[in-house]
N, C-alpha and C positions, 0 to 999 in steps of 0.2 A: 706171119710174124715178121718175115724179112722186109715187108713194106713199111714196118715201123722203125726199122734200124737204119739211121742216117748213113752208117758206114757201108751199108749194102745198097743203098739207093742213090748214093752220090759217087763221084769219082773217087776211088780208093787212094789215089795219089794225094788227095787233099789232107790226109792223115799223116802224111810223111813229107809235106811240103817244106820248101826252103824259106819261102817269104812269110814274114810275120803275119801279114793280113790274112793269108790263107790258113795259117796255123790257128789264128783267132777264130775264123769261120768254122773250122772243124770242131774247136772247143765249144762254140756256140751250138752247133748241130748236136753234139753229144748231150748237152743239157736237157734235150727234149727225148733222149733215148730211154726206154724203160729198162734197159740192161746196164745202165751207167755204173751202178755200185758193183756189180759182178765183174764188169769189164775192168774197172779200176783195180779191184782186188786181185784179179787174175794177172794183170800187168805187173803189179807190185810183187807178186809171188814169183813170177817168171823173170823179173828184172828186165823188162823190155828194154832193149838198148836205145831205141828212139821212137818218135811218133806221138800222136795223140791217142791216148787210151783213157776211157772213162772220164773224158773232159779235162784231163791233165796232160801237161807236156813232159815227155820223158827224153832226157839226154844222158847217154852213157849209163843207163839203167836206173836213173834217179829222177824224181819229180823236180821240175824247175818252174819258177814263177812264169817265165815266158822264154820263148826261144830267141836267142840272139842271132842276128844275121851274120853272114860270113864277113871276114875282114875285121878291121879295127872298129871299136865302138865309136859312135859319134862323140864329139867333145861334149855335147850337152848331157849325154848318157853317163860319161865318166864323172862329170861334175855332180850330177844328181846322186850317183852312187857314193860320193864322198871322196873321189879320187883327187889327185893333185890338180890345181888350177892350171889351165892352158897357158903356155908362155906367150907373152906379147910379141 
């Protein structure tokens, strides 16, 4: 069964990556896992502090749409989120 679980056959660090592209890769791999529903339910119950669990990203114990990188958000991300326009 372990051979069917992406988190057991790939680098475990992928599920706790800092880079958005790696996090998205982990989420994609999760979608093929036969235990995705149970994994997500367990992570929600435990309030996992971070990582990809059941195809979802957890930050501070809550599911977020996507993991934001370190540092300040890009100006384009701020504008897309309805933030104040950048000063000229």
